[in-house]
mmJSON file of the N, C-alpha and C atoms, coordinates in Angstrom:
{"data_MODEL":{"atom_site":{
"group_PDB":["ATOM","ATOM","ATOM","ATOM","ATOM","ATOM","ATOM","ATOM","ATOM","ATOM","ATOM","ATOM","ATOM","ATOM","ATOM","ATOM","ATOM","ATOM","ATOM","ATOM","ATOM","ATOM","ATOM","ATOM","ATOM","ATOM","ATOM","ATOM","ATOM","ATOM","ATOM","ATOM","ATOM","ATOM","ATOM","ATOM","ATOM","ATOM","ATOM","ATOM","ATOM","ATOM","ATOM","ATOM","ATOM","ATOM","ATOM","ATOM","ATOM","ATOM","ATOM","ATOM","ATOM","ATOM","ATOM","ATOM","ATOM","ATOM","ATOM","ATOM","ATOM","ATOM","ATOM","ATOM","ATOM","ATOM","ATOM","ATOM","ATOM","ATOM","ATOM","ATOM","ATOM","ATOM","ATOM","ATOM","ATOM","ATOM","ATOM","ATOM","ATOM","ATOM","ATOM","ATOM","ATOM","ATOM","ATOM","ATOM","ATOM","ATOM","ATOM","ATOM","ATOM","ATOM","ATOM","ATOM","ATOM","ATOM","ATOM","ATOM","ATOM","ATOM","ATOM","ATOM","ATOM","ATOM","ATOM","ATOM","ATOM","ATOM","ATOM","ATOM","ATOM","ATOM","ATOM","ATOM","ATOM","ATOM","ATOM","ATOM","ATOM","ATOM","ATOM","ATOM","ATOM","ATOM","ATOM","ATOM","ATOM","ATOM","ATOM","ATOM","ATOM","ATOM","ATOM","ATOM","ATOM","ATOM","ATOM","ATOM","ATOM","ATOM","ATOM","ATOM","ATOM","ATOM","ATOM","ATOM","ATOM","ATOM","ATOM","ATOM","ATOM","ATOM","ATOM","ATOM"],
"id":[1,2,3,4,5,6,7,8,9,10,11,12,13,14,15,16,17,18,19,20,21,22,23,24,25,26,27,28,29,30,31,32,33,34,35,36,37,38,39,40,41,42,43,44,45,46,47,48,49,50,51,52,53,54,55,56,57,58,59,60,61,62,63,64,65,66,67,68,69,70,71,72,73,74,75,76,77,78,79,80,81,82,83,84,85,86,87,88,89,90,91,92,93,94,95,96,97,98,99,100,101,102,103,104,105,106,107,108,109,110,111,112,113,114,115,116,117,118,119,120,121,122,123,124,125,126,127,128,129,130,131,132,133,134,135,136,137,138,139,140,141,142,143,144,145,146,147,148,149,150,151,152,153,154,155,156],
"type_symbol":["N","C","C","N","C","C","N","C","C","N","C","C","N","C","C","N","C","C","N","C","C","N","C","C","N","C","C","N","C","C","N","C","C","N","C","C","N","C","C","N","C","C","N","C","C","N","C","C","N","C","C","N","C","C","N","C","C","N","C","C","N","C","C","N","C","C","N","C","C","N","C","C","N","C","C","N","C","C","N","C","C","N","C","C","N","C","C","N","C","C","N","C","C","N","C","C","N","C","C","N","C","C","N","C","C","N","C","C","N","C","C","N","C","C","N","C","C","N","C","C","N","C","C","N","C","C","N","C","C","N","C","C","N","C","C","N","C","C","N","C","C","N","C","C","N","C","C","N","C","C","N","C","C","N","C","C"],
"label_atom_id":["N","CA","C","N","CA","C","N","CA","C","N","CA","C","N","CA","C","N","CA","C","N","CA","C","N","CA","C","N","CA","C","N","CA","C","N","CA","C","N","CA","C","N","CA","C","N","CA","C","N","CA","C","N","CA","C","N","CA","C","N","CA","C","N","CA","C","N","CA","C","N","CA","C","N","CA","C","N","CA","C","N","CA","C","N","CA","C","N","CA","C","N","CA","C","N","CA","C","N","CA","C","N","CA","C","N","CA","C","N","CA","C","N","CA","C","N","CA","C","N","CA","C","N","CA","C","N","CA","C","N","CA","C","N","CA","C","N","CA","C","N","CA","C","N","CA","C","N","CA","C","N","CA","C","N","CA","C","N","CA","C","N","CA","C","N","CA","C","N","CA","C","N","CA","C","N","CA","C","N","CA","C"],
"label_alt_id":[null,null,null,null,null,null,null,null,null,null,null,null,null,null,null,null,null,null,null,null,null,null,null,null,null,null,null,null,null,null,null,null,null,null,null,null,null,null,null,null,null,null,null,null,null,null,null,null,null,null,null,null,null,null,null,null,null,null,null,null,null,null,null,null,null,null,null,null,null,null,null,null,null,null,null,null,null,null,null,null,null,null,null,null,null,null,null,null,null,null,null,null,null,null,null,null,null,null,null,null,null,null,null,null,null,null,null,null,null,null,null,null,null,null,null,null,null,null,null,null,null,null,null,null,null,null,null,null,null,null,null,null,null,null,null,null,null,null,null,null,null,null,null,null,null,null,null,null,null,null,null,null,null,null,null,null],
"label_comp_id":["MET","MET","MET","ASP","ASP","ASP","GLU","GLU","GLU","ALA","ALA","ALA","GLN","GLN","GLN","ALA","ALA","ALA","VAL","VAL","VAL","MET","MET","MET","ILE","ILE","ILE","GLU","GLU","GLU","LYS","LYS","LYS","ASP","ASP","ASP","ARG","ARG","ARG","ARG","ARG","ARG","ALA","ALA","ALA","GLY","GLY","GLY","ALA","ALA","ALA","LEU","LEU","LEU","CYS","CYS","CYS","SER","SER","SER","ARG","ARG","ARG","ILE","ILE","ILE","GLY","GLY","GLY","PRO","PRO","PRO","ARG","ARG","ARG","HIS","HIS","HIS","LEU","LEU","LEU","MET","MET","MET","VAL","VAL","VAL","ALA","ALA","ALA","PRO","PRO","PRO","ASP","ASP","ASP","ASP","ASP","ASP","LEU","LEU","LEU","PRO","PRO","PRO","ALA","ALA","ALA","PHE","PHE","PHE","ARG","ARG","ARG","THR","THR","THR","ALA","ALA","ALA","LEU","LEU","LEU","LEU","LEU","LEU","LYS","LYS","LYS","LEU","LEU","LEU","GLY","GLY","GLY","CYS","CYS","CYS","VAL","VAL","VAL","LEU","LEU","LEU","PRO","PRO","PRO","ALA","ALA","ALA","ARG","ARG","ARG","PRO","PRO","PRO"],
"label_asym_id":["A","A","A","A","A","A","A","A","A","A","A","A","A","A","A","A","A","A","A","A","A","A","A","A","A","A","A","A","A","A","A","A","A","A","A","A","A","A","A","A","A","A","A","A","A","A","A","A","A","A","A","A","A","A","A","A","A","A","A","A","A","A","A","A","A","A","A","A","A","A","A","A","A","A","A","A","A","A","A","A","A","A","A","A","A","A","A","A","A","A","A","A","A","A","A","A","A","A","A","A","A","A","A","A","A","A","A","A","A","A","A","A","A","A","A","A","A","A","A","A","A","A","A","A","A","A","A","A","A","A","A","A","A","A","A","A","A","A","A","A","A","A","A","A","A","A","A","A","A","A","A","A","A","A","A","A"],
"label_entity_id":["1","1","1","1","1","1","1","1","1","1","1","1","1","1","1","1","1","1","1","1","1","1","1","1","1","1","1","1","1","1","1","1","1","1","1","1","1","1","1","1","1","1","1","1","1","1","1","1","1","1","1","1","1","1","1","1","1","1","1","1","1","1","1","1","1","1","1","1","1","1","1","1","1","1","1","1","1","1","1","1","1","1","1","1","1","1","1","1","1","1","1","1","1","1","1","1","1","1","1","1","1","1","1","1","1","1","1","1","1","1","1","1","1","1","1","1","1","1","1","1","1","1","1","1","1","1","1","1","1","1","1","1","1","1","1","1","1","1","1","1","1","1","1","1","1","1","1","1","1","1","1","1","1","1","1","1"],
"label_seq_id":[1,1,1,2,2,2,3,3,3,4,4,4,5,5,5,6,6,6,7,7,7,8,8,8,9,9,9,10,10,10,11,11,11,12,12,12,13,13,13,14,14,14,15,15,15,16,16,16,17,17,17,18,18,18,19,19,19,20,20,20,21,21,21,22,22,22,23,23,23,24,24,24,25,25,25,26,26,26,27,27,27,28,28,28,29,29,29,30,30,30,31,31,31,32,32,32,33,33,33,34,34,34,35,35,35,36,36,36,37,37,37,38,38,38,39,39,39,40,40,40,41,41,41,42,42,42,43,43,43,44,44,44,45,45,45,46,46,46,47,47,47,48,48,48,49,49,49,50,50,50,51,51,51,52,52,52],
"pdbx_PDB_ins_code":[null,null,null,null,null,null,null,null,null,null,null,null,null,null,null,null,null,null,null,null,null,null,null,null,null,null,null,null,null,null,null,null,null,null,null,null,null,null,null,null,null,null,null,null,null,null,null,null,null,null,null,null,null,null,null,null,null,null,null,null,null,null,null,null,null,null,null,null,null,null,null,null,null,null,null,null,null,null,null,null,null,null,null,null,null,null,null,null,null,null,null,null,null,null,null,null,null,null,null,null,null,null,null,null,null,null,null,null,null,null,null,null,null,null,null,null,null,null,null,null,null,null,null,null,null,null,null,null,null,null,null,null,null,null,null,null,null,null,null,null,null,null,null,null,null,null,null,null,null,null,null,null,null,null,null,null],
"Cartn_x":[6.593,6.45,6.075,6.325,5.941,4.601,4.103,2.786,2.733,3.8,3.83,3.718,4.385,4.282,2.876,2.272,0.907,-0.059,0.105,-0.755,-0.515,0.747,1.071,0.436,0.55,-0.007,-1.526,-2.118,-3.573,-4.129,-3.427,-3.887,-3.636,-2.769,-2.49,-3.733,-4.003,-5.207,-5.235,-4.114,-4.077,-3.949,-2.927,-2.662,-3.765,-4.245,-5.263,-6.577,-6.861,-8.087,-8.01,-6.805,-6.604,-6.364,-6.393,-6.104,-7.028,-7.022,-7.768,-6.808,-6.913,-6.059,-6.66,-5.867,-6.373,-5.59,-4.848,-4.084,-3.17,-2.452,-1.582,-0.512,-0.023,1.06,0.719,-0.547,-0.913,-1.966,-1.778,-2.731,-3.155,-4.385,-4.883,-5.173,-4.706,-4.912,-5.524,-6.567,-7.172,-6.172,-6.11,-5.147,-5.24,-6.446,-6.609,-6.064,-5.984,-5.501,-3.997,-3.352,-1.936,-1.032,-1.162,-0.288,-0.444,-1.672,-1.897,-1.382,-1.522,-1.033,0.489,1.166,2.635,3.067,2.359,2.67,2.484,1.395,1.135,2.214,2.663,3.727,5.028,5.347,6.574,6.551,5.392,5.279,5.453,5.196,5.417,6.859,7.629,9.002,9.135,8.097,8.107,8.176,8.774,8.846,8.299,7.364,6.797,7.654,8.071,8.889,8.199,8.979,8.439,7.746,6.738,6.048,6.912,6.902,7.71,7.174],
"Cartn_y":[-6.034,-4.787,-5.088,-4.141,-4.339,-3.642,-3.813,-3.288,-1.762,-1.088,0.375,0.885,0.221,0.613,0.378,-0.727,-1.014,0.054,0.473,1.523,2.837,3.182,4.432,4.451,3.351,3.276,3.339,2.612,2.589,3.962,4.737,6.063,7.138,6.865,7.843,8.053,9.299,9.631,8.952,8.966,8.372,6.855,6.366,4.926,4.177,4.739,4.083,3.889,4.781,4.662,3.519,3.01,1.978,0.591,0.481,-0.812,-1.076,-2.324,-2.75,-3.523,-3.315,-4.024,-5.394,-6.439,-7.799,-8.55,-7.841,-8.434,-7.378,-7.705,-6.711,-6.16,-6.991,-6.56,-6.706,-6.932,-7.221,-6.258,-5.85,-5.002,-5.696,-5.478,-6.049,-4.903,-5.07,-4.059,-4.754,-4.164,-4.71,-4.587,-5.57,-5.531,-4.256,-3.751,-2.53,-1.291,-1.33,-0.189,-0.24,-1.313,-1.491,-0.376,0.075,1.164,2.442,2.818,4.009,3.797,2.578,2.265,2.38,1.864,1.973,3.435,4.268,5.694,6.345,6.012,6.559,6.123,4.871,4.391,5.137,5.401,6.152,7.525,8.171,9.477,9.397,8.206,7.991,7.564,7.302,6.846,5.341,4.625,3.16,2.628,1.468,0.843,-0.575,-0.894,-2.231,-3.074,-4.264,-5.093,-5.389,-5.547,-5.843,-7.189,-7.318,-8.602,-9.553,-10.838,-11.819,-12.039],
"Cartn_z":[5.066,5.765,7.209,8.054,9.446,9.719,10.92,11.254,11.182,11.592,11.541,10.102,9.171,7.762,7.234,7.602,7.159,7.649,8.888,9.449,8.713,8.468,7.769,6.374,5.661,4.308,4.356,5.288,5.406,5.75,6.543,6.969,5.922,4.945,3.905,3.044,2.689,1.939,0.57,-0.148,-1.487,-1.432,-0.754,-0.716,0.029,1.117,1.915,1.183,0.232,-0.548,-1.554,-1.805,-2.816,-2.229,-0.909,-0.292,0.882,1.303,2.494,3.383,4.664,5.609,5.871,5.705,5.899,6.97,7.755,8.839,9.417,10.477,11.104,10.161,9.237,8.351,6.874,6.551,5.165,4.644,3.4,2.706,1.422,1.023,-0.218,-1.181,-2.433,-3.464,-4.675,-5.233,-6.446,-7.594,-8.471,-9.579,-10.425,-10.641,-11.437,-10.737,-9.402,-8.625,-8.358,-8.757,-8.432,-8.967,-10.208,-10.671,-9.829,-9.52,-8.701,-7.28,-6.755,-5.418,-5.366,-6.393,-6.455,-6.478,-7.228,-7.29,-5.921,-5.239,-3.906,-2.919,-3.025,-2.14,-2.375,-3.638,-3.937,-3.286,-3.263,-2.635,-1.124,-0.553,0.878,1.172,0.112,0.298,0.407,0.018,0.048,-1.371,-1.541,-2.854,-2.733,-3.596,-3.644,-4.569,-4.16,-5.018,-6.346,-7.383,-8.714,-8.707,-9.537,-9.666,-10.481,-10.114,-10.865,-12.267],
"occupancy":[1.0,1.0,1.0,1.0,1.0,1.0,1.0,1.0,1.0,1.0,1.0,1.0,1.0,1.0,1.0,1.0,1.0,1.0,1.0,1.0,1.0,1.0,1.0,1.0,1.0,1.0,1.0,1.0,1.0,1.0,1.0,1.0,1.0,1.0,1.0,1.0,1.0,1.0,1.0,1.0,1.0,1.0,1.0,1.0,1.0,1.0,1.0,1.0,1.0,1.0,1.0,1.0,1.0,1.0,1.0,1.0,1.0,1.0,1.0,1.0,1.0,1.0,1.0,1.0,1.0,1.0,1.0,1.0,1.0,1.0,1.0,1.0,1.0,1.0,1.0,1.0,1.0,1.0,1.0,1.0,1.0,1.0,1.0,1.0,1.0,1.0,1.0,1.0,1.0,1.0,1.0,1.0,1.0,1.0,1.0,1.0,1.0,1.0,1.0,1.0,1.0,1.0,1.0,1.0,1.0,1.0,1.0,1.0,1.0,1.0,1.0,1.0,1.0,1.0,1.0,1.0,1.0,1.0,1.0,1.0,1.0,1.0,1.0,1.0,1.0,1.0,1.0,1.0,1.0,1.0,1.0,1.0,1.0,1.0,1.0,1.0,1.0,1.0,1.0,1.0,1.0,1.0,1.0,1.0,1.0,1.0,1.0,1.0,1.0,1.0,1.0,1.0,1.0,1.0,1.0,1.0],
"B_iso_or_equiv":[0.0,0.0,0.0,0.0,0.0,0.0,0.0,0.0,0.0,0.0,0.0,0.0,0.0,0.0,0.0,0.0,0.0,0.0,0.0,0.0,0.0,0.0,0.0,0.0,0.0,0.0,0.0,0.0,0.0,0.0,0.0,0.0,0.0,0.0,0.0,0.0,0.0,0.0,0.0,0.0,0.0,0.0,0.0,0.0,0.0,0.0,0.0,0.0,0.0,0.0,0.0,0.0,0.0,0.0,0.0,0.0,0.0,0.0,0.0,0.0,0.0,0.0,0.0,0.0,0.0,0.0,0.0,0.0,0.0,0.0,0.0,0.0,0.0,0.0,0.0,0.0,0.0,0.0,0.0,0.0,0.0,0.0,0.0,0.0,0.0,0.0,0.0,0.0,0.0,0.0,0.0,0.0,0.0,0.0,0.0,0.0,0.0,0.0,0.0,0.0,0.0,0.0,0.0,0.0,0.0,0.0,0.0,0.0,0.0,0.0,0.0,0.0,0.0,0.0,0.0,0.0,0.0,0.0,0.0,0.0,0.0,0.0,0.0,0.0,0.0,0.0,0.0,0.0,0.0,0.0,0.0,0.0,0.0,0.0,0.0,0.0,0.0,0.0,0.0,0.0,0.0,0.0,0.0,0.0,0.0,0.0,0.0,0.0,0.0,0.0,0.0,0.0,0.0,0.0,0.0,0.0],
"pdbx_formal_charge":[null,null,null,null,null,null,null,null,null,null,null,null,null,null,null,null,null,null,null,null,null,null,null,null,null,null,null,null,null,null,null,null,null,null,null,null,null,null,null,null,null,null,null,null,null,null,null,null,null,null,null,null,null,null,null,null,null,null,null,null,null,null,null,null,null,null,null,null,null,null,null,null,null,null,null,null,null,null,null,null,null,null,null,null,null,null,null,null,null,null,null,null,null,null,null,null,null,null,null,null,null,null,null,null,null,null,null,null,null,null,null,null,null,null,null,null,null,null,null,null,null,null,null,null,null,null,null,null,null,null,null,null,null,null,null,null,null,null,null,null,null,null,null,null,null,null,null,null,null,null,null,null,null,null,null,null],
"auth_seq_id":[1,1,1,2,2,2,3,3,3,4,4,4,5,5,5,6,6,6,7,7,7,8,8,8,9,9,9,10,10,10,11,11,11,12,12,12,13,13,13,14,14,14,15,15,15,16,16,16,17,17,17,18,18,18,19,19,19,20,20,20,21,21,21,22,22,22,23,23,23,24,24,24,25,25,25,26,26,26,27,27,27,28,28,28,29,29,29,30,30,30,31,31,31,32,32,32,33,33,33,34,34,34,35,35,35,36,36,36,37,37,37,38,38,38,39,39,39,40,40,40,41,41,41,42,42,42,43,43,43,44,44,44,45,45,45,46,46,46,47,47,47,48,48,48,49,49,49,50,50,50,51,51,51,52,52,52],
"auth_comp_id":["MET","MET","MET","ASP","ASP","ASP","GLU","GLU","GLU","ALA","ALA","ALA","GLN","GLN","GLN","ALA","ALA","ALA","VAL","VAL","VAL","MET","MET","MET","ILE","ILE","ILE","GLU","GLU","GLU","LYS","LYS","LYS","ASP","ASP","ASP","ARG","ARG","ARG","ARG","ARG","ARG","ALA","ALA","ALA","GLY","GLY","GLY","ALA","ALA","ALA","LEU","LEU","LEU","CYS","CYS","CYS","SER","SER","SER","ARG","ARG","ARG","ILE","ILE","ILE","GLY","GLY","GLY","PRO","PRO","PRO","ARG","ARG","ARG","HIS","HIS","HIS","LEU","LEU","LEU","MET","MET","MET","VAL","VAL","VAL","ALA","ALA","ALA","PRO","PRO","PRO","ASP","ASP","ASP","ASP","ASP","ASP","LEU","LEU","LEU","PRO","PRO","PRO","ALA","ALA","ALA","PHE","PHE","PHE","ARG","ARG","ARG","THR","THR","THR","ALA","ALA","ALA","LEU","LEU","LEU","LEU","LEU","LEU","LYS","LYS","LYS","LEU","LEU","LEU","GLY","GLY","GLY","CYS","CYS","CYS","VAL","VAL","VAL","LEU","LEU","LEU","PRO","PRO","PRO","ALA","ALA","ALA","ARG","ARG","ARG","PRO","PRO","PRO"],
"auth_asym_id":["A","A","A","A","A","A","A","A","A","A","A","A","A","A","A","A","A","A","A","A","A","A","A","A","A","A","A","A","A","A","A","A","A","A","A","A","A","A","A","A","A","A","A","A","A","A","A","A","A","A","A","A","A","A","A","A","A","A","A","A","A","A","A","A","A","A","A","A","A","A","A","A","A","A","A","A","A","A","A","A","A","A","A","A","A","A","A","A","A","A","A","A","A","A","A","A","A","A","A","A","A","A","A","A","A","A","A","A","A","A","A","A","A","A","A","A","A","A","A","A","A","A","A","A","A","A","A","A","A","A","A","A","A","A","A","A","A","A","A","A","A","A","A","A","A","A","A","A","A","A","A","A","A","A","A","A"],
"auth_atom_id":["N","CA","C","N","CA","C","N","CA","C","N","CA","C","N","CA","C","N","CA","C","N","CA","C","N","CA","C","N","CA","C","N","CA","C","N","CA","C","N","CA","C","N","CA","C","N","CA","C","N","CA","C","N","CA","C","N","CA","C","N","CA","C","N","CA","C","N","CA","C","N","CA","C","N","CA","C","N","CA","C","N","CA","C","N","CA","C","N","CA","C","N","CA","C","N","CA","C","N","CA","C","N","CA","C","N","CA","C","N","CA","C","N","CA","C","N","CA","C","N","CA","C","N","CA","C","N","CA","C","N","CA","C","N","CA","C","N","CA","C","N","CA","C","N","CA","C","N","CA","C","N","CA","C","N","CA","C","N","CA","C","N","CA","C","N","CA","C","N","CA","C","N","CA","C","N","CA","C","N","CA","C"],
"pdbx_PDB_model_num":[1,1,1,1,1,1,1,1,1,1,1,1,1,1,1,1,1,1,1,1,1,1,1,1,1,1,1,1,1,1,1,1,1,1,1,1,1,1,1,1,1,1,1,1,1,1,1,1,1,1,1,1,1,1,1,1,1,1,1,1,1,1,1,1,1,1,1,1,1,1,1,1,1,1,1,1,1,1,1,1,1,1,1,1,1,1,1,1,1,1,1,1,1,1,1,1,1,1,1,1,1,1,1,1,1,1,1,1,1,1,1,1,1,1,1,1,1,1,1,1,1,1,1,1,1,1,1,1,1,1,1,1,1,1,1,1,1,1,1,1,1,1,1,1,1,1,1,1,1,1,1,1,1,1,1,1]
}}}
């Protein structure tokens, strides 16, 4: 993701509550919050790649 997307996600009320910004383009999400974070991203029109 680019920096603008990271800012958009961080500022979102739902998604931002589930992540922490750890760099200009990086967000950290707790493993337990990942399903809710994915749902919040879908509502923003973003899709997180599937885990391997």
